[in-house]
C-alpha positions in Angstrom: -5.6 12.4 -58.7 -2.6 14.5 -59.6 0.6 14.7 -57.6 -0.2 18.2 -56.3 -3.4 17.1 -54.7 -1.8 13.9 -53.3 1.0 16.1 -51.8 -1.8 18.4 -50.1 -3.6 15.3 -48.7 -0.3 13.9 -47.2 0.5 17.4 -45.7 -2.9 17.6 -44.2 -2.5 14.1 -42.7 0.9 15.0 -41.3 -0.5 18.1 -39.7 -3.4 16.3 -38.2 -1.3 13.4 -36.8 1.3 15.9 -35.5 -1.5 17.9 -33.8 -2.9 14.8 -32.1 0.4 13.5 -31.0 1.4 16.9 -29.6 -1.5 16.4 -27.2 -1.6 12.6 -26.8 2.2 11.8 -26.2 3.3 14.3 -23.5 2.6 13.4 -19.8 -0.6 15.0 -18.8 -0.9 16.4 -22.4 2.0 18.8 -21.9 1.4 22.5 -22.6 -2.0 21.8 -23.9 -3.2 21.1 -20.3 -2.1 24.6 -19.2 -4.0 26.1 -22.2 -7.1 24.0 -21.4 -7.0 24.9 -17.7 -6.5 28.5 -18.2 -9.4 28.7 -20.7 -11.8 26.7 -18.6 -11.2 28.6 -15.4 -11.4 32.0 -17.2 -14.9 31.2 -18.2 -15.9 29.2 -15.1 -14.9 32.0 -12.7 -16.8 34.7 -14.7 -20.0 32.6 -14.6 -19.9 33.0 -10.8 -19.0 36.7 -10.8 -21.5 37.7 -13.5 -24.9 36.1 -13.4 -25.9 37.5 -16.8 -22.8 35.8 -18.4 -23.9 32.5 -16.6 -27.4 32.9 -18.1 -25.9 33.4 -21.6 -23.7 30.3 -21.3 -26.7 28.2 -20.0 -28.9 29.4 -22.8 -26.5 28.7 -25.5 -25.8 25.2 -24.1 -29.5 24.3 -23.8 -30.2 21.3 -25.9 -32.8 23.2 -28.0 -30.2 25.9 -28.9 -28.5 23.5 -31.2 -31.4 24.2 -33.5 -30.0 27.7 -33.9 -26.7 26.3 -35.3 -28.6 24.2 -37.7 -30.6 27.3 -38.8 -27.4 29.2 -39.4 -25.9 26.5 -41.6 -29.3 26.2 -43.3 -29.4 29.8 -44.1 -25.9 29.7 -45.7 -27.0 26.8 -47.8 -30.3 28.5 -48.7 -28.4 31.6 -49.9 -26.7 29.4 -52.6 -29.9 27.3 -53.1 -31.9 30.3 -54.2 -29.4 31.2 -56.9 -29.3 27.7 -58.5 -31.2 26.2 -61.4 -33.4 23.1 -60.7 -30.6 20.9 -61.7 -28.2 22.8 -59.5 -30.6 22.4 -56.6 -30.7 18.7 -57.3 -27.0 18.6 -57.0 -27.0 20.7 -53.8 -29.4 18.2 -52.3 -27.0 15.4 -53.3 -24.1 17.3 -51.7 -26.1 17.8 -48.5 -27.0 14.1 -48.2 -23.3 13.2 -48.8 -22.3 15.8 -46.1 -24.6 14.3 -43.5 -23.4 10.7 -44.2 -19.8 11.9 -44.1 -20.4 13.5 -40.7 -22.0 10.5 -39.2 -19.3 8.1 -40.4 -16.3 10.4 -39.5 -17.8 11.0 -36.0 -18.0 7.2 -35.4 -14.4 6.8 -36.7 -13.2 9.6 -34.4 -14.6 7.8 -31.4 -12.4 4.8 -32.2 -9.4 6.8 -31.0 -8.2 5.1 -27.8 -8.8 8.2 -25.7 -11.5 8.7 -23.0 -11.5 11.6 -20.7 -14.2 13.5 -18.8 -15.0 17.1 -19.4 -13.3 19.8 -17.1 -16.5 20.3 -15.1 -16.1 16.6 -14.0 -12.3 16.6 -13.9 -11.8 19.5 -11.6 -13.3 18.8 -8.1 -14.4 22.3 -7.4 -15.6 23.3 -10.9 -18.9 25.3 -11.1 -21.7 23.9 -13.2 -23.7 26.5 -15.1 -26.8 24.3 -14.8 -26.5 24.6 -11.0 -25.7 28.3 -11.0 -28.7 29.2 -13.2 -31.3 26.3 -12.7 -31.4 25.9 -16.5 -31.0 22.3 -17.6 -28.1 22.5 -20.0 -25.1 20.5 -21.3 -22.3 21.4 -19.0 -20.6 18.0 -18.5 -19.6 14.9 -20.4 -18.0 11.7 -19.3 -16.3 11.3 -22.6 -15.7 14.6 -24.3 -13.0 13.8 -26.8 -13.2 14.4 -29.7 -15.9 17.1 -29.6 -18.9 15.8 -31.7 -20.5 19.1 -32.0 -17.4 20.9 -33.1 -16.6 18.1 -35.6 -19.9 18.5 -37.3 -19.5 22.2 -37.6 -16.0 21.8 -39.0 -17.1 19.2 -41.5 -19.9 21.5 -42.8 -17.3 24.3 -43.2 -15.0 22.1 -45.2 -17.8 21.1 -47.5 -18.6 24.7 -48.1 -15.0 25.3 -49.2 -15.0 22.2 -51.4 -18.3 22.6 -53.2 -19.1 26.4 -52.9 -16.7 29.2 -52.4 -14.1 30.8 -50.2 -16.8 33.2 -49.0 -19.0 30.3 -47.9 -16.0 28.9 -46.1 -15.3 32.1 -44.2 -18.9 32.2 -43.0 -18.6 28.5 -42.1 -15.6 29.4 -39.9 -17.6 32.1 -38.1 -20.3 29.5 -37.5 -17.9 27.1 -36.0 -16.4 29.8 -33.7 -19.9 31.0 -32.6 -21.5 27.7 -32.0 -18.5 25.6 -30.8 -17.4 28.2 -28.2 -20.5 27.8 -25.8 -19.5 24.1 -25.1 -16.1 25.3 -24.1 -17.5 28.2 -22.0 -19.7 25.8 -20.1 -16.9 23.3 -19.5 -18.8 20.5 -21.4 -15.7 20.3 -23.6 -12.0 21.1 -23.1 -10.7 23.5 -25.7 -8.5 20.7 -27.1 -11.6 18.4 -27.6 -12.3 20.6 -30.6 -9.0 22.3 -31.5 -7.1 19.0 -31.3 -9.6 16.1 -31.3 -12.2 17.3 -33.8 -9.7 19.2 -36.0 -7.2 16.3 -36.2 -9.8 13.8 -37.2 -11.1 16.1 -39.9 -7.6 16.9 -41.3 -6.9 13.3 -41.7 -10.2 11.7 -42.6 -11.8 14.5 -44.7 -8.8 15.1 -46.7 -8.9 11.6 -48.2 -12.7 12.1 -48.9 -12.9 15.6 -50.3 -9.6 15.9 -52.1 -10.0 12.6 -54.0 -12.8 11.6 -56.4 -14.5 9.7 -53.5 -16.9 12.4 -52.4 -17.7 13.5 -56.1 -18.6 9.8 -56.8 -21.1 9.7 -54.0 -22.6 13.1 -54.9 -22.9 12.1 -58.5 -24.6 8.8 -57.4 -27.2 10.7 -55.3 -27.6 13.2 -58.1 -28.6 10.4 -60.5 -30.7 8.4 -58.0 -32.8 11.0 -56.3 -36.5 11.1 -57.2 -37.5 13.7 -59.9 -36.3 14.6 -63.3 -32.7 13.6 -63.9 -30.6 15.7 -66.4 -27.1 14.4 -67.2 -24.4 16.9 -66.7 -23.3 18.7 -69.9 
């Protein structure tokens, strides 16, 4: 690992730690609480005033809707898959497995952070619950919402797109994060900072050491060699 890459890793770690501490250290989370509260009530009030909007929020937070985000990520992956040779597809499969394992491990490590707080729908006494407004069983509350699991998984996918594919894939990944992480915030199942601080800070610190060092490549190469089927050494 060269000095430039190490400097990038350290910078990302500093950014991640600074981001987390800017939320964690101030009393009542400082200015972040005002941001969180404003965002939450902007959506919460509109769900009461506009039933169609409440239905949209309920549908996009229905458990089964998570499949749509998986389909969106799968279609982006498929776009690159169709343009690969058999050996390239074998490598893409190895990258995919590595990405899934990374997401599981990093998510578990994220929950070791000594923070536990309820979602805004449980924190604010008179908050409206979209499930009650619409009658649709949906995820609109969490007793421990920090860091945001769903948002973290989406961000990890996006970072893998940048590391192993292209800047265009990264741009599409960012769009996927925005589209599919936002409904949790709209419903009040997560604070804005559960994702913008919690998920992002964990990814900045943890994933930088994984993707910008030979570590992830080593695991990808191991899966590439170990998967069933015809193995062809890289040229």
